[in-house]
C-alpha positions in Angstrom: 111.8 231.1 -38.4 113.7 228.3 -36.7 115.4 228.9 -33.5 118.8 228.9 -35.3 117.6 231.7 -37.6 116.2 233.6 -34.6 119.5 233.1 -32.8 121.6 234.5 -35.7 119.2 237.5 -36.1 119.2 238.5 -32.5 122.9 238.1 -32.3 123.5 240.6 -35.2 121.1 243.1 -33.8 122.6 242.9 -30.4 126.2 243.2 -32.0 125.3 246.2 -34.1 123.2 248.1 -31.4 126.0 247.4 -28.7 128.4 249.1 -31.2 126.1 252.2 -31.3 124.1 251.8 -34.4 120.6 252.9 -34.4 117.9 250.3 -34.8 117.4 251.4 -38.5 120.9 251.5 -39.2 121.3 248.1 -37.8 118.4 246.8 -39.9 119.8 248.2 -43.0 123.4 246.8 -42.1 121.9 243.2 -41.8 119.8 243.5 -44.9 122.9 244.3 -46.8 124.2 241.0 -46.0 121.4 239.3 -47.8 119.8 237.2 -44.8 117.4 234.3 -45.4 114.0 235.4 -46.7 112.2 235.0 -43.4 114.7 237.3 -41.7 114.7 239.7 -44.5 110.9 240.1 -44.5 110.7 240.7 -40.8 113.4 243.3 -40.9 111.8 245.1 -43.9 108.4 245.0 -42.1 110.0 246.4 -39.0 111.8 249.2 -40.9 108.6 250.2 -42.6 106.9 250.5 -39.4 109.8 252.4 -37.8 109.7 254.9 -40.8 105.9 255.5 -39.9 106.8 256.6 -36.5 106.0 253.5 -34.5 108.0 252.2 -31.6 110.6 249.4 -31.9 108.2 247.1 -29.9 105.4 247.9 -32.4 107.8 247.3 -35.2 108.6 243.8 -34.0 105.2 243.2 -32.7 103.8 240.9 -35.5 102.5 237.8 -33.8 102.8 235.8 -37.1 106.6 236.4 -37.0 107.7 237.2 -33.4 107.2 235.0 -30.5 105.5 236.3 -27.2 109.0 236.2 -25.4 110.5 238.3 -28.1 108.0 241.0 -28.0 108.1 241.2 -24.2 111.8 241.3 -24.0 112.2 243.9 -26.9 109.4 246.0 -25.3 111.2 246.0 -22.0 114.7 246.8 -23.6 113.3 249.7 -25.6 111.6 251.3 -22.5 114.8 251.1 -20.5 117.4 251.8 -23.2 118.7 248.3 -22.9 117.9 247.1 -26.4 121.3 245.5 -27.1 121.2 243.5 -23.8 117.6 242.6 -24.7 118.5 241.2 -28.1 121.5 239.4 -26.4 119.2 237.6 -24.0 117.1 236.4 -27.0 120.2 235.4 -28.9 121.4 233.1 -25.9 117.8 231.7 -25.5 117.2 230.8 -29.0 120.9 229.4 -29.3 120.0 226.9 -26.7 116.8 225.9 -28.5 118.6 225.5 -31.7 121.5 223.3 -30.1 118.8 221.1 -28.4 116.9 220.5 -31.9 120.2 219.5 -33.5 120.9 217.1 -30.7 117.4 215.6 -30.8 117.4 215.2 -34.7 120.8 213.5 -34.7 119.9 211.2 -31.8 116.6 210.2 -33.6 118.3 209.1 -36.9 119.3 205.6 -35.6 115.9 204.8 -33.9 114.4 205.9 -37.2 116.3 203.7 -39.4 115.7 200.8 -36.9 111.9 201.5 -36.9 111.8 201.1 -40.8 114.0 198.1 -40.6 111.4 196.6 -38.1 108.6 197.4 -40.5 110.5 195.5 -43.2 111.1 192.6 -40.9 107.5 192.5 -39.8 106.1 192.4 -43.4 108.4 190.8 -46.0 109.5 187.4 -44.5 106.0 186.6 -43.4 104.6 187.8 -46.8 107.1 185.4 -48.5 106.2 182.4 -46.4 102.7 183.1 -47.1 103.2 183.2 -50.9 102.2 186.9 -51.2 103.0 188.9 -54.5 105.4 191.7 -54.4 102.7 194.0 -54.8 100.7 192.8 -51.7 104.0 192.9 -49.5 104.7 196.5 -50.7 101.1 197.4 -49.8 101.7 195.8 -46.3 104.7 197.8 -45.9 102.9 201.0 -46.8 100.0 200.5 -44.7 102.4 199.7 -41.6 104.3 202.8 -42.2 101.0 204.9 -42.7 99.8 203.6 -39.2 103.1 204.3 -37.6 103.2 207.8 -39.0 99.7 208.5 -37.9 100.4 207.2 -34.4 103.4 209.4 -34.1 101.4 212.4 -35.4 98.7 211.9 -32.9 101.1 211.7 -30.1 102.8 214.9 -31.2 99.4 216.5 -31.5 98.7 215.3 -27.9 102.0 216.6 -26.5 101.7 220.0 -28.2 98.2 220.3 -26.9 99.3 219.7 -23.4 102.4 222.0 -23.8 100.2 224.9 -25.1 97.7 224.4 -22.2 100.3 224.3 -19.5 101.1 228.0 -19.5 97.5 228.9 -18.5 96.6 225.6 -16.5 98.2 225.1 -13.2 97.1 221.3 -13.0 98.6 220.4 -16.4 101.7 222.4 -15.8 102.4 220.6 -12.5 101.8 217.3 -14.0 104.3 217.8 -16.9 106.8 219.1 -14.4 106.6 215.9 -12.5 107.7 213.8 -15.5 111.3 212.6 -15.0 113.9 214.6 -16.9 111.5 216.5 -19.1 109.9 218.2 -16.0 113.2 219.3 -14.7 114.2 220.6 -18.1 110.8 222.4 -18.5 111.2 224.1 -15.1 114.7 225.4 -15.9 113.3 226.7 -19.2 110.4 228.5 -17.4 112.8 229.9 -14.8 115.3 230.9 -17.4 112.6 233.0 -19.4 111.3 234.4 -16.0 114.7 235.7 -14.9 115.8 237.0 -18.2 112.6 239.2 -18.7 112.7 240.1 -15.0 116.2 241.2 -15.3 115.6 243.4 -18.4 112.5 245.0 -16.5 114.7 245.9 -13.6 117.3 247.3 -15.8 114.7 249.2 -17.5 113.5 250.8 -14.3 109.9 249.6 -15.0 107.3 249.5 -12.1 107.7 246.2 -10.2 104.2 245.2 -10.7 104.7 245.5 -14.4 107.9 243.6 -14.3 106.4 240.8 -12.3 103.5 240.5 -14.8 105.8 240.5 -17.7 108.3 237.9 -16.2 105.3 235.6 -15.2 103.7 235.8 -18.5 107.1 235.1 -20.3 107.7 232.0 -18.2 105.1 230.0 -20.1 104.3 228.2 -16.8 100.9 228.0 -15.2 102.5 227.6 -11.8 104.7 230.8 -12.1 101.8 232.7 -13.6 99.6 231.7 -10.5 102.5 232.7 -8.1 102.9 236.0 -10.1 99.5 237.1 -9.0 100.6 237.2 -5.3 103.8 239.0 -6.4 101.9 241.7 -8.2 99.5 242.1 -5.5 102.5 242.8 -3.0 104.1 244.9 -5.8 100.7 247.1 -5.9 101.0 247.6 -2.2 104.6 248.8 -2.3 105.9 245.9 -0.1 109.1 243.8 -0.5 108.8 240.9 -2.9 111.5 238.6 -1.3 109.2 237.2 1.4 106.5 236.4 -1.2 109.2 234.5 -3.3 110.4 232.6 -0.2 106.9 231.5 0.6 105.9 230.4 -2.8 106.7 226.8 -3.9 106.8 227.8 -7.4 110.4 229.1 -7.4 113.5 227.2 -6.4 114.4 227.9 -2.8 117.9 229.0 -3.5 116.8 231.5 -6.0 114.1 232.9 -3.6 116.4 233.3 -0.7 119.0 235.1 -2.9 116.4 237.3 -4.3 115.2 238.3 -0.8 118.9 239.2 0.2 119.6 241.0 -3.2 116.5 243.1 -2.6 117.5 244.0 0.9 121.1 244.8 -0.3 119.8 246.8 -3.3 121.7 244.4 -5.9 118.7 242.9 -7.8 120.1 243.6 -11.3 123.4 241.8 -10.7 121.7 238.9 -8.8 119.0 238.5 -11.5 121.8 238.5 -14.3 123.5 235.8 -12.4 120.5 233.7 -12.0 119.4 234.3 -15.6 122.7 232.8 -16.6 122.6 229.9 -14.1 119.0 229.0 -15.3 120.0 229.4 -18.9 122.9 226.9 -18.4 120.8 224.6 -16.4 118.0 224.6 -19.1 120.6 223.9 -21.8 121.8 220.9 -19.9 118.2 219.7 -19.2 117.3 220.0 -22.8 120.4 218.1 -23.9 119.3 215.3 -21.4 115.8 215.3 -22.9 117.2 215.1 -26.4 119.3 212.0 -25.4 116.6 210.3 -23.1 113.6 210.6 -25.4 115.5 208.9 -28.6 116.7 206.2 -26.1 113.1 205.4 -24.9 112.0 205.4 -28.4 114.8 203.0 -29.5 114.0 200.5 -26.5 110.3 200.6 -27.8 111.3 200.1 -31.3 113.7 197.2 -30.3 110.8 195.5 -28.4 108.7 195.8 -31.5 111.2 194.5 -33.8 112.1 191.6 -31.5 108.2 190.8 -31.2 107.9 190.7 -34.9 110.9 188.3 -35.3 109.6 186.1 -32.5 106.2 186.2 -34.2 107.7 185.2 -37.5 109.7 182.3 -36.3 106.8 181.1 -34.3 104.6 181.2 -37.3 107.7 179.4 -39.3 108.0 176.6 -36.9 104.2 176.1 -36.8 104.4 175.7 -40.5 107.1 173.1 -40.3 105.2 171.2 -37.8 102.1 171.3 -39.9 104.1 170.0 -43.0 105.6 167.3 -40.8 102.1 166.1 -39.9 
């Protein structure tokens, strides 16, 4: 399912569970509205699992349909009786991703059009000047586009490979986080996931060692996962986690200090809820900044490409004229 579909599904589940519906009643109510096939298949699969006596976390545990973050948050919400809030956290998170995707696609329309115009400029005038046939010019356009699409695909594969490695590789994670605009957005996303899961775990009354492990894994950040090891060790010893947060560079200083004082005051639940909201908003702004910045960079590169081809064409044109003059 797309982020937009996941947002709608979790919003409906949160709304119905918050109104007092049981989970199977909520699933039945959503299925009555004839949701998209992907949502309907997930809900039917979950309902079947629940009818067999499985837990809600197990019912929504299919890794082919449900993300790691969803499984973690749903499991924590079920154990603590906070399912409606868990689904609302997920709804907010996927709404942010869906909004960013829409913004990125809109921003890439003009650079994409310009890129194809650049390919046209790169092949047609030169082909006509060289006396090529229409078929040869069309073949040149197809080859240019195939080369560009292949290059873009290779870049996408490389980027996805790095992003998939970052949650378990501290070095790659830190390197990505140093990239302007992208790094800031990614760190905010990691902290949003971390605080959302941490907040649900605290509300559920889970052991702190388990809460730390769940939140660290959900962050999808190698840096935070590494810091989570020290936090879990302190939690296993029964000590306060505030000093460990403050000493760790993996977390924003303001968050660490706030956590330490909230832990002392016994108000972690409210403090984490506030930080989850703040990091969510910060991540949303960061993703929108990335969605604006990346197309602009692509636009500049495409303009450079088009100008280069235009200059190359006119250079060849004037060279032809000079040869004719001689």
